[in-house]
SEDREN-252426 format. One record per residue: x, y, z of N, C-alpha, C in turn; residue number from 1. Coordinates in steps of 0.001 Angstrom, whole numbers, plus 500000, padded with zeros to 6 digits. Layout:
! SEDREN-252426
+--------+--------+--------+--------+--------+--------+--------+--------+--------+-----+
|    nc1 |    nc2 |    nc3 |   cac1 |   cac2 |   cac3 |    cc1 |    cc2 |    cc3 |   i |
+--------+--------+--------+--------+--------+--------+--------+--------+--------+-----+
|      X |      Y |      Z |      X |      Y |      Z |      X |      Y |      Z | NUM |
...
+--------+--------+--------+--------+--------+--------+--------+--------+--------+-----+
***
This chain:
! SEDREN-252426
+--------+--------+--------+--------+--------+--------+--------+--------+--------+-----+
|    nc1 |    nc2 |    nc3 |   cac1 |   cac2 |   cac3 |    cc1 |    cc2 |    cc3 |   i |
+--------+--------+--------+--------+--------+--------+--------+--------+--------+-----+
| 424449 | 592193 | 986353 | 424255 | 593105 | 985248 | 425486 | 593048 | 984348 |   1 |
| 425257 | 592910 | 983047 | 426372 | 592852 | 982111 | 426566 | 594218 | 981454 |   2 |
| 427774 | 594427 | 981012 | 428114 | 595693 | 980374 | 428489 | 595413 | 978926 |   3 |
| 427948 | 596192 | 978005 | 428260 | 596024 | 976590 | 429444 | 596909 | 976237 |   4 |
| 430613 | 596296 | 976076 | 431809 | 597060 | 975737 | 431785 | 597595 | 974313 |   5 |
| 430787 | 597172 | 973534 | 430689 | 597620 | 972147 | 429481 | 598514 | 971934 |   6 |
| 429047 | 599195 | 972967 | 427873 | 600062 | 972863 | 428089 | 601172 | 971840 |   7 |
| 429341 | 601650 | 971718 | 429624 | 602720 | 970766 | 429244 | 602337 | 969344 |   8 |
| 429259 | 601038 | 969043 | 428925 | 600550 | 967703 | 427604 | 599787 | 967723 |   9 |
| 426731 | 600158 | 968641 | 425419 | 599520 | 968781 | 425554 | 598005 | 968889 |  10 |
| 426565 | 597553 | 969641 | 426770 | 596132 | 969884 | 427407 | 595378 | 968740 |  11 |
| 427810 | 596064 | 967671 | 428368 | 595386 | 966513 | 429744 | 595963 | 966178 |  12 |
| 430799 | 595447 | 966834 | 432126 | 595997 | 966587 | 432652 | 595700 | 965191 |  13 |
| 432065 | 594745 | 964501 | 432487 | 594428 | 963141 | 432210 | 595601 | 962203 |  14 |
| 431102 | 596293 | 962435 | 430774 | 597434 | 961573 | 431754 | 598576 | 961769 |  15 |
| 432351 | 598646 | 962950 | 433321 | 599686 | 963296 | 432789 | 601090 | 963028 |  16 |
| 431520 | 601286 | 963197 | 430923 | 602603 | 963030 | 430558 | 603162 | 964390 |  17 |
| 430943 | 604385 | 964618 | 430606 | 605065 | 965864 | 429467 | 606036 | 965579 |  18 |
| 428227 | 605639 | 965865 | 427093 | 606502 | 965548 | 427027 | 607768 | 966386 |  19 |
| 427794 | 607830 | 967473 | 427744 | 609024 | 968312 | 428583 | 610155 | 967740 |  20 |
| 429515 | 609843 | 966890 | 430369 | 610869 | 966302 | 431308 | 611472 | 967315 |  21 |
| 432569 | 611424 | 967046 | 433544 | 611959 | 967983 | 434666 | 612741 | 967305 |  22 |
| 434726 | 612740 | 965994 | 435793 | 613448 | 965303 | 435488 | 614932 | 965221 |  23 |
| 436546 | 615726 | 965215 | 436402 | 617173 | 965125 | 437312 | 617715 | 964037 |  24 |
| 436912 | 618834 | 963476 | 437703 | 619525 | 962472 | 438124 | 620865 | 963068 |  25 |
| 439395 | 621196 | 962914 | 439935 | 622445 | 963427 | 440427 | 623274 | 962245 |  26 |
| 440263 | 624583 | 962344 | 440749 | 625476 | 961295 | 441574 | 626601 | 961910 |  27 |
| 442727 | 626873 | 961298 | 443500 | 628071 | 961614 | 444069 | 628593 | 960305 |  28 |
| 444337 | 629887 | 960255 | 444863 | 630480 | 959027 | 446182 | 629837 | 958614 |  29 |
| 447053 | 629569 | 959571 | 448362 | 629006 | 959259 | 448324 | 627488 | 959067 |  30 |
| 447452 | 626810 | 959797 | 447427 | 625351 | 959768 | 446397 | 624730 | 958853 |  31 |
| 445524 | 625537 | 958268 | 444474 | 624997 | 957407 | 443506 | 624143 | 958200 |  32 |
| 443031 | 623055 | 957602 | 442135 | 622125 | 958286 | 442949 | 621025 | 958941 |  33 |
| 442592 | 620714 | 960157 | 443199 | 619616 | 960888 | 442066 | 618726 | 961361 |  34 |
| 442168 | 617425 | 961109 | 441126 | 616481 | 961514 | 441663 | 615657 | 962679 |  35 |
| 440915 | 615698 | 963793 | 441297 | 614971 | 964998 | 440343 | 613815 | 965238 |  36 |
| 440893 | 612705 | 965677 | 440095 | 611538 | 966050 | 439440 | 611776 | 967396 |  37 |
| 438548 | 610880 | 967750 | 437889 | 610953 | 969054 | 438911 | 610847 | 970178 |  38 |
| 439997 | 610152 | 969943 | 441028 | 610001 | 970953 | 441957 | 611191 | 971056 |  39 |
| 441705 | 612224 | 970273 | 442515 | 613425 | 970337 | 443754 | 613395 | 969480 |  40 |
| 443872 | 612402 | 968642 | 445043 | 612272 | 967784 | 444827 | 613032 | 966478 |  41 |
| 445825 | 613813 | 966072 | 445779 | 614481 | 964789 | 445897 | 613416 | 963707 |  42 |
| 444878 | 613313 | 962873 | 444859 | 612271 | 961846 | 445402 | 612761 | 960513 |  43 |
| 445049 | 613984 | 960122 | 445492 | 614505 | 958835 | 445261 | 616001 | 958783 |  44 |
| 445930 | 616642 | 957848 | 445738 | 618070 | 957622 | 445535 | 618325 | 956136 |  45 |
| 444871 | 619435 | 955841 | 444635 | 619842 | 954457 | 444771 | 621358 | 954374 |  46 |
| 445222 | 621865 | 953242 | 445239 | 623312 | 953090 | 443807 | 623849 | 953058 |  47 |
| 443615 | 625034 | 953599 | 442289 | 625663 | 953612 | 442463 | 627152 | 953862 |  48 |
| 441444 | 627915 | 953499 | 441465 | 629357 | 953732 | 440052 | 629847 | 953996 |  49 |
| 439966 | 630964 | 954681 | 438684 | 631599 | 954985 | 438695 | 633002 | 954367 |  50 |
| 438940 | 633029 | 953053 | 438975 | 634285 | 952297 | 437554 | 634652 | 951888 |  51 |
| 437067 | 635743 | 952391 | 435675 | 636104 | 952124 | 435577 | 637323 | 951221 |  52 |
| 434533 | 637332 | 950421 | 434257 | 638453 | 949524 | 433754 | 639649 | 950334 |  53 |
| 433864 | 640824 | 949767 | 433454 | 642039 | 950479 | 431956 | 642069 | 950762 |  54 |
| 431156 | 641339 | 949990 | 429708 | 641299 | 950209 | 429275 | 640091 | 951042 |  55 |
| 430204 | 639477 | 951731 | 429909 | 638275 | 952524 | 429592 | 638631 | 953967 |  56 |
| 429315 | 637598 | 954758 | 429101 | 637785 | 956198 | 430423 | 637901 | 956945 |  57 |
| 431517 | 637780 | 956246 | 432834 | 637886 | 956858 | 433394 | 636536 | 957259 |  58 |
| 434616 | 636562 | 957736 | 435276 | 635312 | 958118 | 434679 | 634764 | 959411 |  59 |
| 434962 | 633514 | 959659 | 434443 | 632843 | 960856 | 435084 | 633456 | 962099 |  60 |
| 434295 | 633832 | 963083 | 434891 | 634249 | 964355 | 435500 | 633034 | 965055 |  61 |
| 436522 | 633259 | 965864 | 437081 | 632169 | 966657 | 435979 | 631572 | 967528 |  62 |
| 435980 | 630262 | 967652 | 434986 | 629592 | 968478 | 434754 | 628165 | 968033 |  63 |
| 433807 | 627514 | 968680 | 433434 | 626136 | 968373 | 432029 | 626129 | 967806 |  64 |
| 431848 | 625425 | 966697 | 430572 | 625383 | 965979 | 430128 | 623939 | 965822 |  65 |
| 428909 | 623660 | 966212 | 428374 | 622304 | 966098 | 428108 | 621952 | 964642 |  66 |
| 428401 | 620702 | 964302 | 428093 | 620201 | 962960 | 426584 | 620124 | 962804 |  67 |
| 426068 | 620582 | 961675 | 424631 | 620559 | 961429 | 424242 | 619470 | 960426 |  68 |
| 424803 | 619541 | 959215 | 424444 | 618555 | 958192 | 425371 | 618671 | 956989 |  69 |
| 425272 | 617674 | 956126 | 426015 | 617644 | 954870 | 425023 | 617903 | 953743 |  70 |
| 425457 | 618645 | 952736 | 424589 | 618894 | 951578 | 425361 | 618646 | 950290 |  71 |
| 424869 | 617716 | 949495 | 425433 | 617485 | 948169 | 424901 | 618576 | 947239 |  72 |
| 425584 | 618801 | 946136 | 425140 | 619783 | 945156 | 425039 | 619126 | 943799 |  73 |
| 424176 | 619671 | 942945 | 423946 | 619068 | 941636 | 425192 | 619067 | 940768 |  74 |
| 426116 | 619960 | 941016 | 427342 | 620007 | 940216 | 428532 | 619409 | 940960 |  75 |
| 428265 | 618451 | 941842 | 429308 | 617876 | 942686 | 430441 | 617172 | 941944 |  76 |
| 430273 | 616866 | 940678 | 431344 | 616168 | 939970 | 432388 | 617133 | 939409 |  77 |
| 432211 | 618420 | 939635 | 433066 | 619414 | 939009 | 433916 | 620163 | 940039 |  78 |
| 435229 | 619957 | 940048 | 436086 | 620661 | 941003 | 436122 | 622173 | 940767 |  79 |
| 435653 | 622624 | 939609 | 435619 | 624053 | 939302 | 434311 | 624712 | 939719 |  80 |
| 433353 | 623929 | 940196 | 432067 | 624488 | 940620 | 432236 | 625255 | 941929 |  81 |
| 431188 | 625917 | 942349 | 431244 | 626736 | 943568 | 431563 | 625922 | 944811 |  82 |
| 431115 | 624651 | 944856 | 431300 | 623837 | 946061 | 432223 | 622648 | 945855 |  83 |
| 432792 | 622491 | 944682 | 433703 | 621386 | 944431 | 432993 | 620068 | 944207 |  84 |
| 433747 | 619005 | 944289 | 433252 | 617672 | 943933 | 432547 | 616929 | 945051 |  85 |
| 432512 | 617470 | 946259 | 431988 | 616697 | 947384 | 430983 | 617438 | 948257 |  86 |
| 430329 | 618454 | 947750 | 429307 | 619146 | 948524 | 429883 | 620022 | 949617 |  87 |
| 429038 | 620301 | 950628 | 429410 | 621210 | 951703 | 429016 | 620631 | 953053 |  88 |
| 429852 | 620840 | 954037 | 429608 | 620413 | 955418 | 429197 | 621655 | 956193 |  89 |
| 427948 | 621698 | 956621 | 427357 | 622883 | 957254 | 427508 | 622796 | 958772 |  90 |
| 427879 | 623926 | 959369 | 428001 | 624043 | 960818 | 427111 | 625186 | 961297 |  91 |
| 426687 | 625117 | 962550 | 425818 | 626147 | 963129 | 426629 | 627401 | 963411 |  92 |
| 426478 | 628385 | 962553 | 427153 | 629676 | 962716 | 426097 | 630773 | 962720 |  93 |
| 425966 | 631464 | 963817 | 424983 | 632529 | 963938 | 425197 | 633575 | 962854 |  94 |
| 424110 | 633921 | 962175 | 424174 | 634949 | 961146 | 424657 | 634472 | 959795 |  95 |
| 424861 | 633183 | 959648 | 425365 | 632661 | 958371 | 424712 | 631320 | 958076 |  96 |
| 423534 | 631360 | 957547 | 422815 | 630134 | 957200 | 423526 | 629427 | 956049 |  97 |
| 423843 | 628163 | 956243 | 424482 | 627377 | 955195 | 425993 | 627525 | 955111 |  98 |
| 426611 | 628126 | 956111 | 428071 | 628272 | 956082 | 428751 | 626991 | 956561 |  99 |
| 429874 | 626695 | 955928 | 430588 | 625488 | 956311 | 431909 | 625350 | 955587 | 100 |
| 432252 | 624094 | 955305 | 433509 | 623759 | 954635 | 433172 | 623136 | 953279 | 101 |
| 433789 | 623644 | 952237 | 433644 | 623057 | 950905 | 434917 | 623304 | 950117 | 102 |
| 434987 | 622737 | 948935 | 436137 | 622971 | 948058 | 435660 | 623811 | 946879 | 103 |
| 436156 | 623549 | 945697 | 435681 | 624227 | 944500 | 436557 | 625355 | 944016 | 104 |
| 436150 | 625874 | 942862 | 436839 | 626973 | 942191 | 438311 | 626646 | 941919 | 105 |
| 438568 | 625369 | 941589 | 439939 | 624952 | 941291 | 440530 | 625776 | 940155 | 106 |
| 439682 | 626210 | 939233 | 440142 | 627003 | 938094 | 440240 | 628497 | 938409 | 107 |
| 439899 | 628889 | 939637 | 439938 | 630302 | 940033 | 440771 | 630522 | 941297 | 108 |
| 441751 | 629677 | 941492 | 442627 | 629854 | 942641 | 442415 | 628851 | 943753 | 109 |
| 441447 | 627933 | 943599 | 441238 | 626896 | 944610 | 440952 | 627472 | 945978 | 110 |
| 441746 | 627093 | 946980 | 441453 | 627506 | 948354 | 441505 | 629013 | 948550 | 111 |
| 442231 | 629720 | 947704 | 442315 | 631173 | 947871 | 441136 | 631912 | 947224 | 112 |
| 440280 | 631198 | 946485 | 439105 | 631834 | 945879 | 438156 | 632310 | 946980 | 113 |
| 437619 | 633478 | 946819 | 436749 | 634088 | 947832 | 435427 | 633331 | 947969 | 114 |
| 434870 | 633371 | 949192 | 433574 | 632749 | 949484 | 432653 | 633795 | 950101 | 115 |
| 431419 | 633404 | 950349 | 430456 | 634282 | 951022 | 430457 | 634055 | 952529 | 116 |
| 431498 | 633421 | 953035 | 431629 | 633200 | 954473 | 432140 | 631818 | 954823 | 117 |
| 432264 | 630944 | 953835 | 432687 | 629565 | 954093 | 434200 | 629428 | 954154 | 118 |
| 434629 | 628289 | 954664 | 436027 | 627888 | 954624 | 436181 | 626999 | 953396 | 119 |
| 437117 | 627362 | 952534 | 437329 | 626585 | 951313 | 438585 | 625747 | 951469 | 120 |
| 438475 | 624457 | 951119 | 439618 | 623568 | 951149 | 439722 | 622873 | 949800 | 121 |
| 440271 | 621684 | 949781 | 440494 | 620948 | 948536 | 439478 | 619825 | 948370 | 122 |
| 439383 | 619302 | 947158 | 438531 | 618135 | 946928 | 439009 | 616942 | 947754 | 123 |
| 440321 | 616804 | 947925 | 440837 | 615710 | 948762 | 440337 | 615852 | 950198 | 124 |
| 440319 | 617085 | 950703 | 439844 | 617320 | 952070 | 438366 | 616980 | 952213 | 125 |
| 437552 | 617447 | 951279 | 436110 | 617185 | 951403 | 435780 | 615716 | 951140 | 126 |
| 436566 | 615042 | 950312 | 436367 | 613593 | 950129 | 436682 | 612870 | 951437 | 127 |
| 437739 | 613281 | 952114 | 438106 | 612685 | 953396 | 437004 | 612928 | 954430 | 128 |
| 436531 | 614177 | 954523 | 435470 | 614497 | 955486 | 434190 | 613713 | 955182 | 129 |
| 433884 | 613547 | 953912 | 432684 | 612796 | 953520 | 432803 | 611332 | 953953 | 130 |
| 433962 | 610738 | 953716 | 434183 | 609343 | 954122 | 434180 | 609220 | 955644 | 131 |
| 434825 | 610149 | 956325 | 434859 | 610138 | 957788 | 433452 | 610269 | 958358 | 132 |
| 432693 | 611204 | 957844 | 431356 | 611468 | 958362 | 430438 | 610251 | 958210 | 133 |
| 430716 | 609393 | 957246 | 429913 | 608186 | 957037 | 430155 | 607135 | 958113 | 134 |
| 431344 | 607137 | 958711 | 431667 | 606114 | 959714 | 431829 | 606660 | 961128 | 135 |
| 432110 | 607931 | 961244 | 432285 | 608564 | 962546 | 431816 | 610009 | 962423 | 136 |
| 430537 | 610248 | 962594 | 429980 | 611572 | 962340 | 430773 | 612695 | 963014 | 137 |
| 431026 | 613728 | 962240 | 431760 | 614890 | 962725 | 430921 | 615603 | 963771 | 138 |
| 431556 | 616063 | 964830 | 430820 | 616743 | 965900 | 430909 | 618249 | 965811 | 139 |
| 432086 | 618766 | 965442 | 432242 | 620214 | 965515 | 433378 | 620715 | 964638 | 140 |
| 433353 | 622024 | 964456 | 434429 | 622766 | 963814 | 434929 | 623765 | 964848 | 141 |
| 436225 | 623760 | 965091 | 436830 | 624725 | 966001 | 437668 | 625673 | 965148 | 142 |
| 437402 | 626975 | 965286 | 438108 | 627994 | 964513 | 438976 | 628816 | 965446 | 143 |
| 440240 | 628926 | 965096 | 441172 | 629790 | 965804 | 442099 | 630366 | 964756 | 144 |
| 441841 | 631583 | 964327 | 442607 | 632151 | 963217 | 444101 | 632198 | 963481 | 145 |
| 444502 | 632480 | 964717 | 445932 | 632525 | 965003 | 446501 | 631156 | 965357 | 146 |
| 445619 | 630167 | 965565 | 446076 | 628813 | 965880 | 446545 | 628627 | 967298 | 147 |
| 446630 | 629706 | 968071 | 447146 | 629608 | 969430 | 446091 | 629204 | 970449 | 148 |
| 444834 | 629374 | 970118 | 443803 | 629089 | 971111 | 442977 | 627854 | 970762 | 149 |
| 443544 | 626949 | 969949 | 442836 | 625713 | 969656 | 442839 | 624844 | 970905 | 150 |
| 441655 | 624513 | 971413 | 441613 | 623672 | 972611 | 442029 | 622242 | 972290 | 151 |
| 442440 | 621528 | 973306 | 442772 | 620117 | 973125 | 441503 | 619366 | 972766 | 152 |
| 441552 | 618482 | 971787 | 440368 | 617714 | 971424 | 439983 | 616728 | 972518 | 153 |
| 438768 | 616248 | 972427 | 438255 | 615277 | 973389 | 439116 | 614028 | 973397 | 154 |
| 439257 | 613424 | 974550 | 440042 | 612195 | 974656 | 439157 | 610980 | 974891 | 155 |
| 437897 | 611072 | 974508 | 436997 | 609929 | 974676 | 436444 | 609520 | 973330 | 156 |
| 435932 | 608319 | 973251 | 435292 | 607856 | 972030 | 436139 | 606881 | 971249 | 157 |
| 435749 | 606656 | 970022 | 436370 | 605672 | 969157 | 436473 | 606262 | 967774 | 158 |
| 437570 | 605987 | 967086 | 437754 | 606521 | 965750 | 438280 | 605431 | 964841 | 159 |
| 437886 | 605478 | 963581 | 438495 | 604605 | 962582 | 438866 | 605442 | 961376 | 160 |
| 439834 | 604989 | 960622 | 440260 | 605708 | 959439 | 439275 | 605432 | 958309 | 161 |
| 438556 | 606456 | 957831 | 437552 | 606221 | 956808 | 438147 | 605791 | 955477 | 162 |
| 439405 | 606074 | 955260 | 440044 | 605707 | 954005 | 440455 | 604231 | 953985 | 163 |
| 440231 | 603522 | 955093 | 440553 | 602086 | 955142 | 439299 | 601237 | 954964 | 164 |
| 438249 | 601803 | 954394 | 437013 | 601081 | 954099 | 436402 | 600425 | 955307 | 165 |
| 436365 | 601154 | 956426 | 435678 | 600639 | 957598 | 436529 | 599798 | 958532 | 166 |
| 437801 | 599580 | 958185 | 438666 | 598818 | 959062 | 439404 | 599791 | 959968 | 167 |
| 439640 | 599416 | 961164 | 440352 | 600272 | 962114 | 441805 | 600458 | 961721 | 168 |
| 442473 | 601407 | 962370 | 443872 | 601677 | 962050 | 444785 | 600515 | 962417 | 169 |
+--------+--------+--------+--------+--------+--------+--------+--------+--------+-----+
***
């Protein structure tokens, strides 16, 4: 019996795509967004905030949320729009349909602009997440407002830098 060492890429290591998804996004009030590879390595950070309006569902409770889907918006080319230039990354959050990570409102304070429950970051952050999600689907968002209870990321899987156009690090 033979073993396919490239099963993670459906037998095609040249594509360098991991269809199983192993990257995770972490959020804390002090640390913003942190993107971890499947190997548990911190790859990059971006400023972010979970400032919610008084009529919102409130800030994200600490916990782990499964990635659900990505949604582009018709005004995606505008950093001043509600969702910024790169759409929104939706995670399964009980009581908050469509909540996730997006940018936007650059002309109204950027990351500090209030949301209806989402985490707001920068266009650079959402562009990075969009590129990453295309080659290594995001698995989860871990929220720890104080940053002290962020669990260690998974140490299994394969990761590539999406900003290198599909080439590994």
